[in-house]
Structure formats: C-alpha cells, structure tokens
GUTOR-321221 format. One record per residue (C-alpha): x, y, z. Coordinates in steps of 0.001 Angstrom, whole numbers, plus 500000, padded with zeros to 6 digits. Example, Ala and Ser with C-alpha at 12.3 -4.5 7.8 and 13.67 -1.06 7.14 Angstrom:
<atoms>
512300495500507800;513670498940507140;
</atoms>
This chain:
<atoms>
412330550346928839;411645546960930396;410778544695927478;413231542669925412;414999544086922381;413981542408919123;417087541927916937;416558542431913217;419566541050911333;419942542310907770;421248539643905390;421823540917901867;424438542236899484;426974540406897383;430229541487899050;432097542032895785;434986543766897550;435870540431899202;435796538360896016;436577535478895471;435731534400899026;432465536356898914;430212535996895862;426600536566894911;425640532930895593;427384532884899003;428164536401900286;430635537226903016;428176537045905914;427838533273905391;431552532590904902;433908531829907829;436135534878907407;437631534553910886;437501531253912733;435016528463912079;431796530474912304;430438532922909763;429856536552910735;426110535830910459;426464533107913089;428614535383915251;425906538047915021;423262535536916123;425359534509919112;425890538177920014;422134538565920593;421607535180922264;421263536657925780;417561535970926451;417564538370929401;418103541244926958;417098540059923475;414037538420921998;413872535960919114;415929537251916154;414228538201912891;416329537696909767;415529540130906953;416787538548903751;415753537368900287;414566533999899028;418009533061897688;419606533190901132;416861531961903431;417811528274903403;421435529098904193;420315531405907012;418092528660908442;420862526063908243;423507528280909832;421110529282912619;420443525595913322;424183524947913503;424546527394916413;421280526320918057;419309529552917642;415674529719916525;414828532531914115;412004534158912209;412547534995908555;411303538158906838;411661537602903088;412137540627900856;410824540058897294;413326542504895739;416385544530896672;415409548092897581;418423549099899710;418486549372903506;415719551975903883;412779549794902787;414390546732904428;414606548408907841;411207550030907331;409568546653906679;411450545134909602;410176547928911853;406621547399910613;406894543670911283;408367544265914745;405520546670915495;402990544036914373;404359541517916901;404363544059919730;408087544771919925;409039547714922141;412580548169920868;414348546968917735;418064546483917153;418854546581913416;422188544863912822;424320544136909786;425143540445909502;428616540913908018;430394543003910663;433007541971913187;432426542882916841;435000542090919505;433655542330923039;430199540779923405;429702541978926973;430647545522925974;428233545282923037;425364544266925301;426226546985927815;426154549571925007;422719548297923909;421418548717927463;422883552216927525;421092553102924293;417700552032925658;417546555211927750;417514557406924643;415095555038922871;412710555384925820;412731559155925269;411797558802921593;415304558697920155;416789556669917327;420173555399918491;423217554549916414;426532553140917593;429579555282916882;433005553678916915;435918555671918412;438363555694915482;441811554161915733;443119555641912481;442046558150909779;439890555792907729;438670557194904420;436227554383903618;433912554983906618;431324557671907190;431640559680910425;429316560991913144;429745564346914865;428363564115918440;426513567138919783;426421568615923278;423081567239924527;423554564007926459;421666561265928279;424442559825930385;427189558849927936;424773558886924965;425145562044922866;422729563776920515;423961563527916915;424939566908915521;425633565626912004;426456562640909837;429363563356907481;430432561570904311;433590559543903758;436498562006903947;439889562282902314;442946561536904456;443540565090905676;439877565553906599;439891562184908383;442863563298910456;440954566431911430;437888564338912328;440013562274914701;441297565421916402;437742566785916716;436393563599918326;434157562360915527;433144558696915490;432956556075912757;429396555320911651;428835551583912223;425461551495910455;423697549633913308;420626551137914971;418409550806918053;414906552292918024;411243551993918805;409522550676915669;406793553305915947;409303556148916120;411320554875913158;408188554507911031;406949557940912103;410221559592911049;410248557601907805;406706558774907052;407858562330907734;410724562252905215;409853559343902884;406088558785903060;406021556423900065;408699554239901678;406903554061905017;403549553291903380;405076550577901206;406812548960904185;403661548835906297;401520547610903398;404060544898902527;403806543568906087;400023543909906293;399626541901903062;402433539430903794;402053535676903396;403070533616906404;404413530068906408;405304529050909951;408247531179911072;408722532639907572;406997535853906478;406977536690902759;406535540426902222;403999541356899571;405915541944896330;403592544547894833;403523546674897972;407257546368898668;408036547309895078;406437550738895629;409195551731898051;411911553983896597;415333552320896719;417304554373899233;419588553708902176;418319554246905710;421010556900906199;419758559045903315;416097558268903969;415987558990907715;419175559175909767;420779562183908097;417495564115908187;415945563363911575;416529565452914692;415907562413916904;419218560617916391;421530559817919313;424883558047919345;426384555598921826;430205555876921816;430872552151921501;433108550359923975;433434547281921714;435868546888918823;434315546880915354;435064546436911660;432694546223908718;435086543718907059;434374545523903829;437723545010902109;440718542694902072;442618545547903678;440322545235906704;441244541559906956;444899542556907110;444125545188909762;442378542785912157;444480539672911523;447418538451913592;450411539657911613;453867538082911719;457107540035912187;457050541053908505;453493542410908759;451898539478906912;448577537813907742;448136534295906374;445309531765906278;445478528188905015;448297526300903251;450618529130902179;454396529599902063;455991533064901977;459505534132901028;460603537786901246;456999539009901507;455958542028903584;452739543728904714;450540541338902760;447408539263903226;447773535775901752;444997533204902016;444343529811900470;441083527927900889;442444524958898960;445553524872896779;449030525107898292;450090528693897546;453630530118897436;454297533876897285;457807535243896766;459453538660896833;456551541123896929;454948543493899425;451656545307900074;449587542733898174;446538540567898682;446580536998897384;443471534836897773;443485531366896189;440430529146895913;439803526008893882;438060527871891076;439325531475891311;442409533470892352;442854537139893305;446207538935893233;446193542684893821;448153545579895272;446596547273898303;446403550632896546;444349549157893698;441887547067895722;439086549682895482;438866548667891803;437995545054892679;434244545686892679;434415546958889090;436624544036888033;434115541546889460;431323543300887591;433257543016884317;433836539310884902;430145538871885637;429227540769882452;431533538399880561;429517535451881952;432299533965884048;430374531697886405;432985531987889168;432453535762889275;429122535298891048;428854531631892071;430882529498894408;431793525983893352;429703524839896322;426027525717895964;423784525659899057;420195524466898805;417357523766901197;418390520110901588;422183520598901799;424920521492899333;426414520423896001;429958521082894786;431282520197891353;434548518256891630;435475517860887992;433942517723884524;434846516246881154;433253515844877730;431063512934878829;431087512995882627;430470515295885572;431283514575889230;429799516293892287;430259516090896035;426912516412897825;425867516689901455;422285516228902669;420891517410905969;419091514945908282;415489514321907254;415875515992903841;415493514518900365;415917515234896673;412824515636894539;411508512669892573;413048513152889130;414386511551885962;416836512367883147;416403511541879485;420020511700878297;422292510811881210;422923508069883747;423916508737887342;425919506850889932;425503507610893636;428300506506895971;427836507036899728;431007508099901532;429482508913904930;426112508149906512;423071506220905335;420823507065902389;417481505759901193;417185505545897394;413792505418895725;414313503892892248;411298503118890069;409111502729893142;411507500450895057;413471501519898123;417168500686898555;419323501453901607;422891502586900935;425506502792903672;429138503959903535;431076502468900579;427899501339898806;426664502689895459;423779502472893005;423374503073889266;420495505347888251;419766504568884568;418482507341882327;414709507783882191;414212506041885556;412319507859888301;414462508295891371;414942510193894590;417359510158897528;416565510721901216;418593511053904396;416578509116907013;419197509339909746;420144511904912410;423569512631910884;424719514347907692;424637512206904539;427629512648902230;427838511134898754;429469511449895355;427357511789892219;428867510921888839;426818511770885755;427705510107882442;426293510634878978;426428512733875850;424362515591877336;424998516840880878;423166520161880693;420830521250883501;417793521261881223;417846517438881060;415600517170884080;412019516039884694;410445516658888086;407390514715889207;405482517157891404;402523514898892076;404741512098893330;407172514197895316;407060512931898883;408237516204900409;406214519098899072;407992522412898821;411528521016898685;413980522157896083;414699519608893348;417713517397893566;421218517570892239;421338518503888594;417829519995888468;416692523591888120;415512525302891265;412178526938891797;411506530335890316;413368533079892133;416388531004893129;419293531437890764;421664528598891695;422299525864889146;422504522231890103;
</atoms>
C-alpha cells in the first residue's frame, strides 16, 4: 500500500486503577505519568512521521476535546477531532472512526490507545510498515507483544502457521489467564494483546457488518449525519446511540478470520495499574521507584510518588503510596485490583476528589482551587493566549483578580483596564465583567471570591454581549450542557 496511514487515537475512559493521579475529569492519558509529556502527547509524537502517517484523528468525547486540542498544540501537531456523543465502548468508537476515515479517502487506519507506553519509536514505525503487507491483502492487523513475564492482567494472542513475512495469521485470542496458564502461554509462544489495530476502513466495516450489523450501520449513519465545525466532527447522537455497547475485540477481532498479528519489536505497557508503573520505573537497590519529594526508610519493592506534599514512608514493603494535594492512596500490591471498586464507592458517596482533580481544564485554560473558608474562596487560573472568560456577573459575591504573570485585559462595566504582573482589580458584585489574554504568552492570575454565598449557581452569563461566541464561561460559572466540570 502506498498511501499514508491515518492514525485514529482513542481518548476515553476514566483510568480508575491509577487513582488519584488519573480521575474522570483528567484521565491518565492526559497526565504526565513518565516525564514531562502525557501519554497522549507521546502517542501523537509517535505518529508524527509525515512520510508514513497522515493527520491524526482524535476520537473522544466533548469533555476531553479542549484538553486534547491544548495538548496537541503544546507538541506542535495539528489534529482532527471526532466527538462521540456517548460512551459505547471501543467497538462503536472504532467503527465510527473507520467510517470517518473511509469518508475522507483513507487507505489504511491505525487505531491506537492514547494511554499506552511504547519504547522504541523507530521499531514501532517499522512494525507498522510490516503490517501494511497484510492490510493490502485484506487483513486486519493487531500488534502482539512478546511477553517478558506471565502476566495475568493481559489477554493473549495465539499466532497461527500462515505467514506474510514475519506477520502471522491469528489462530485465536485468549482471555486473561491465571498464573499457571500464563506460564504455559509463554512456553507456547503466545503474545500479549496490545489492543492496537491496523486495517483498511472498508474491510473493518465489512467485518463489523458481518458480525454486528447494527453497530456498523449506526457508525456509518453517525458519520453521514455528523455536524462539522472546522476540524471538529460531532457524530450524530441519535444514530450513534443505536450502536450496541461492545468492545472491538468481542464485536469483531475474536470472530473474524481476517486477523493477523505483527510480533512487535518495540517495548510496550498499557500502564493500567500502579504495579505497571513499578515494573517500568527505574528502581533503586531496594526495588523502590520514587517520583517527587519523597523520603524512604527501610522500604522495599514499593512505588512511592508525591505530586505535591513532602512524603515520608517508613518500614514497609510491597506497597504503593501516591500523595496529591487533595487525595492520598496507600495500598498493598496484592490488593490493588480492588482500587477500581474503592474509587466507585467514593464516587457514590459524593467525594468530589474521587472523580475530579483540583485543577479543572477548560477551553480557555485551567482553574485550580487553592483554599476555601466560610466567606472566601481562592483559585489559581491560567489563560491561553487569545482566550477570554465569558461576560458575566455575580449577585452575592465580590471578586479580586491579581495578575502574577503576563498581561490581562479586564472589561468592567463596559470599560477596559490593562493589568500587568503585580497589578489587581476589584470586581464588585452585580457588575458585568470579563477577562481576556491579549498577549502571545500564558496569562496567570489569582482569583479571590468573598461573600456570604460562594456557590456555583451565583452566576449570570450575558450571551448577547459575549465577545467570543462559543467559549466556555469564566471562572466560577457553570459550563455548557454536556461538560461536567465545576468552576
């Protein structure tokens, strides 16, 4: 095949098994787990070779699209966005992505998870080129990882005897095994199932129509009736909702006779658990992996991370400790599979930190609550260049804006005021106001709200006067329908 591969990067899921670093409002693919870049950004850079890959398409939901756009800008990569109106598992998501790729004339599609670690970018690209041979013969290609240990939390692939070069026909997909079965799989040459796929969009849709006709029809209809806004495509909600919620493995891969596997030459982890972070980290002589300001004493075989508070751990082994400003996890390795259920219980009990980070990302930047008392609330906000808060007012609270970095333009009761570093302004209650970043650099400021009522409902937005249509409202205001973050 001679044309470029169109990467489809799947951005969804809440990553509960990596709580508290990963949460519903900011899942693990957007968090710098390793190094300064998120795994989403690392995935974008992995497909940045324009001799092999076309413009990436990000399949995500409305809650995550602004974060995806911002993080793509940070690494200098232009993207298209395919917005799913509801979560229907990976089958409908990949089906809709295939239908969209087909509509733009793509010859080959690479469906990638956004939250995996890959070590060896050149090897990854070489494996993609290798897989194109099977795709050209009508195959659906997956990437199998030669196992390094008897993992029980991965599915496995049994390669068959038919081959196209090093690419093998898949004899069977097998479920996650127990330890003894995993040991046998290693001896028999089975591969870990990475859950990443390379295919012709027409072939994938044809096989989906063969096994899941309602899913295939819904995916194609959702694309045909989609609403487009520049580089963003909003799938039709009614059509997409007709698709049965099912993973691509159950819907197609485990049932088709067209599946081939590339034995990967790159290193891989799905980073699905804190145990995986211990496996891939640089351990000290006692087997510990640490991140951030931590101090250990008589600790062994443990993962200890702090994204804020100084953390001391003494006299334990085989544990995970993760400390953040608003939440802390302490758990024994053997009990970590229960973390997902614990997070769900905390969410059911309405603990905000179970699902939301202290820092909330919006279309214009981010807002992080610093502290709160009976009659005040303080936030640290950042605003991207050229962005602004909606024109708004509050009936029962005053606000103070204090610029700590950059230059901001305040609109207060129709008058413009320029604030530079170390300058502030009082926003009295009931006054119409907005804030804009007119400069080329990030604007950083502190917002202090004072008053008897600091609830989010004390917010009036003036749509007709808003200078930037379509922007999310400013700090302290409710977001548009469909976006769950508070101010």
